[in-house]
N, C-alpha and C positions, 0 to 999 in steps of 0.2 A: 956334666948334665944332670939335672935334677930328675927325681923319680915320678915327677908328675907332670912333667914338660914335654912337649912335644916338639920335635926339631925335625926337619928337613921339608921335602916338597909340601906335604901338606898344611904348613903354617904358610906358605908363600901363595897357597892357591886361595885360601880363606880372605875373602875380601871384607873391606868395612861394612858393604851392605849386607853380607850375610848374617854379621853380628847383631845389627841395628833392627833384623825385620820385625815388625809388630805382629802381634797374634789379632787373628780376627775376633769380635766381639761373640761370644757365646750366644745362641739362639736365644730371642726372648723368652719362649717358654721356660726354657732349662734356668736362666734368671730368676723369673718369676717363682718357679719351683723350690730354689735354692733360699729366696725371699720367704717363702711363705712357712719352710722350715725352720728359716733361722728366726723367725718372730715368732713362732711356737717355742722352739729351745729357748729364748729369750726371757717372754714370760713365763717358762719354768723357772728359769734361775732368778728370775726376781722375786717368785713366790718362795722359793727356799731361800734366798737372802733375807727376806721378811722373817719366815720363820725363824731361821738362825738369829737373827736380832731379837727375835721377841723371846726365844729359849735363853740366850744370853744374859736378856734383862730379868728373866725369872731366878735365874741360877746367880746372879749378881756378879759375873764374872765376863768381863769383854775381853775378847782377843782382837786386838784392832788389825794385827795383822793379817788374821784368816776373812776379817770383813773386807781389807783392803784388795785382796788377793781375789774374792769374790766379787767384787765391785770394777775390778779391773777386768776381769773376763766378760762381764755383762758391756762394758763399757768397749771391748773390742769387738763385740757382737753390733753393737749400734753402730761403729765405726764401718763394719761389712757392710751392714744394711744402708749405710749412706751410699758407699760405694755401687752397691746393687740399684739403687734409686737412679743414681747418675746413668749407669748403663741402660737402665730403661727409659728413663729423660730423654736421652740422646737419639733414641729410636723413635720417640712420639713426634709429630708434626709440628712445627714452631705455634705456638698460639698467636692469635691475632692479638694486635696493639691498638691501645687510643692513642689519640696525639698527645697525650701527656705521657705515653710510655707505659702505663700499666696493662697487665694483661687482661684481654676483654674474655669471660668465659661465656661458652658454647647456649645458647639459648638467652643470654643477656639482653636488654634493651638499651640499657645505660651502663656508663663507665661506673664502676663501683669506687674509683678514686676519686673522681672529678665530676662525675653527674652528667657528663655530655651524652648525647644521643647517639646510639649504636646504629648501624645499618640502614634500614628505611625509615622514613617518618613514620611516626605512631598518633593515631587521633584516638579518642575514646570513644564509645558506644552512649549515646544518649541517653537510652532509657536503661541500661544497668551499669554502665560505667567502667567496662573492661577496656584494656589496651585494643585497639585493632590496628591492623597495617594501614598504611594510607590508601592502597590501592584496593582494600575490601569494600564490598557493595553492600554487605550486610554482616550483622554480628553474628558469631557462631555461635556464641553463648545463649541467645535471646532472641535470635532471627530476627531483631529490628533493622530498618535500614541505617545504614552507616552514615553520618553526616557527611555531606556533598555528594552524596550518590544521587543520580539524576533517576 
């Protein structure tokens, strides 16, 4: 029997589902807080890395292994930032999509990818040229009657 190995009834009672439990995602506020702190730390490290390179240049003695280590630390921070972004994106409602598959951003009247009109039909004001919903009776910008309004 090994030093770190358990034997007996405890091993038999442990089911595979107990071992594969998924941890719940942390609350969004906690994820945003960690992301904000990590962004601040990343900016500080990048600034320090730039200063280190400048000092090495001034002294004409580059220590590649030191630059490699510091750059690797920043790269690890960026990987964690990507993980946090994915956690936050998973909680956001899915974005609307155009028929071409491109995401439609809130407030857009046209698809940025293919130019298709999004949502309700638009017309333009005959007086000032602003875009108007087809159901508008008057232009909210200049007050002129919308085309087709009776």
